[in-house]
N, C-alpha and C positions, 0 to 999 in steps of 0.2 A: 504494500500500500504506500502511495506517495505521501510525503509529509505536507502539511499546510504551507501555503506560500503567502497568505494574507493574515496578519497578526493584529492583536489589539493595540500595540504601540506601548512605548515606555511609560507614558503618563498613566494609562489604565492599569498596567502591571504594577506600578508603584502604589497606586490607590488600592489595588487588590491586596498587595502584601501588607499594607498598612491598615487594612480593615475599613477603608473609607468608602467603599462602593455600596450602593443599594443592593438589596438581596437579588433583584432580577438581574442586574448587571454582573454581580458576583457569580451568579449561576452560569451565565454565558461564558465568563472567563474560566471558571473551574472546569466546565465541560470542554472548552477548547484546549486547556492544558492537558487533559486526559489524552488528547490526540496529538499534542505538540510538545515533544521533549525539549525543544529550545526554550519556549516560554516557561515550561515547568522548571527548567534549570535557572532561568533568570529570576523567577519569583523566589526560588529557594535561596539564591544568593542575596536578594533584597531582604528576605526575612532574617537571614543570618546577620546582616549588617544592622537591621533594626533591633535584633536581640542584643547585639553587642552594645548598642547605644543605650538600651534600657538598663543594662547592667551597670552603667556608669552613673545612673541617677540615684539620688539618695532615697532610700525606702521611706514610705509614708505609713504611719500606724493606721490600722483599721479597727473598727469596733468588733466586738464578738458577734454582734447580730449580722454584720456584713460578712464576716468570715463564715458563719454558719450557713448563710444563704448561698454563698459560692460553693461550699462543699455539697449542699443539697442539690444544686444544679449539676455538679459533676457526677453525682451518684444516680441521676435520672437515666433511665434506659434510653439508648439511642434508637433511632428509627430502624426497623428491620429492613435488610436488603431483600429484594425479590429473590426467590429461589432460582438456581441455575437451571432447574427443570421447568420453570414457568414459561408463559407464553412469550415473554420478551425474547426468548431464544428460538422461537418458531422460525420456520424457513423464511417467511415474509417479513421478519423483523430482524434480519441480520444484514450487515453491509456486504458488498460483493466478495470481500475476502473472508467471510464467515464470522467476523467479529460482531458483537452486539450492536444493533443499530443505534441504540441510545447509550452513550457512555455513562459510567457509574454515577457521577453527580446528578445527572438529569434523571436517571432511573429512580433515584430516591424520591423525586417529586412526582413523577408520572405513574410509577407502578405498572399496571397492566394496560398496554396501549389499547386493548380491545374495549376498555371501559371509557375511553375518551369520547366526548360528545363533539363531533365535527359539525361545523356550521359552514354553509356555502354562502358567502357574501357577494362574490362575483363569479361568473362562469369560469370553471377550471381552477378556482382558488378556494380552498377550505382551511378553516382554522379551528383549533381546539385550545381552550384556555387552560393554563396551569396555575391554579391559585397558589400564592405564596403567603407567608405570614406577614410580609410587608411588601405589597406590590403585586404585579401580575406579569407573567410571561405567557407565551403561546407557541404552539407548534403550527407551522404553516406548510401546507403541501400544495404544489402547483402542478397542473398537468403539463406534459411536454409541449413546449412552444408557446405557452401562455405568458402574457406580459402583465405585470402589475401596472396600473395607471401611473403616468408620469407624476412625480411628486417630490416635494422637499419636506423639511422637518422644522418644527418649532423647538425641538429639543434633540437629543441624541437617539439614534436607532442603532441597535446592535443585532446583527443576524448571523447566526452560526449555522453553516451548512452541515447537515447530517447525512444526506444521501442525494445523489444526482448533482445538480449545480445550476447556476444562473449566470448571466452576463449583463453588465450595464456599462455606463460610461467610465466606471472605475476599474473594470477588468472582468476576468472570468473567475468565478468562485466555485470551489469544489469541497468535498467532505473535509471538515476541520477548519476551513477558512472562516475568518470573521470579516463581515462587511460592515463598515461604519458609515452612517449617514448623519448629517447635521444640517444647519441652515445654509451651509455653503455648498451642499450637494443637491443637485436637481437631476434625478435619474428615473429610469424606466426598466427595472429588472425583467429579463426574459428567461424563462426556464429552459434548460437544455432539453434535448429530444426525449430523454428518459424521465423527465420531470425533476422536481426538486422538493426536498423536505428540509425545513430549517427551524431552528429555535430562534424566535424573534422577541426582542424587548424594545419597546418604544417609550422613551422617557420624555414625553411631550406629544403634541398633536401633529398628525400628518397634515400637509398642506398640498392639495392637488394643484398642479400647475399646467396640465395639458388642456387642450381646447374643449374636452368633454367633461372637465372637472366638476362643473356645477350640476351636470346631469346625473353624476354618480356620487354626489356628496355624501351619501350614507357610508361610503368607504372610509371617510374620515373618522368615523366612530369605531372602527374595528379595533 
C-alpha cells in the first residue's frame, strides 16, 4: 500500500501533540497517523519535547479532592474495541490490501458500519453522522465520477480519504491523504471512477460559490 502524500501540516500536528485540537479535528489526525508513519513519528517527537518542557516546570500542589477525581477517571473502563471477528472485517469493509477499512481510532467511534444511518442529500452523495462528545464528524461516500458542488468555507474543513479518492484544484487525494479547505480554497471535488469514502469534519459553514449554489442551498446545512 502506498503511503499518504497529503498531510495535515506542522501547525495541526503541533496542536494535536499539545492537546489543543477539537475532538472532531483530533479524530481526523489520529486516524491519519494510523496510516502515516511520518506524521506519527513527528507527533511522537513533539510530545517528547513537550514532556521535557513540562518536567522543567515547578510542580503545583493539588487538593485531595482533585487528586481523587483524577484517579477515579483513570480507573474508569475504556471503550471496548470491536471484535476482530465483527462485521468491520467483512469483505466489503476492508481496503484493497485487506486491511480494515476504518483505522482503529475511527472504529472506536463508528463501531459496526452496518448500523450507520446514511442520508442522501445530493444525487450520488451520502453521509452518515458520527456523534462525538464534543462536536460532530461524518462519513461521506460519493459514487464514481460524482462532483461535490463548487464551494468555499467559512471555517476549516478536514477530509481524510478512507477508500477510493477524489481530485480538485489542490490535487489528487487517495487513502490516508488529508485534504484541507478554508476560506482561501474554492474547489469542486470529483470522485475517482471507483468512488470515494472519506471522514469529513467541517469547522464552520460551507459557502457554495458555483452558479447553481442558490438552487441547492440545502447542501449548506449538511
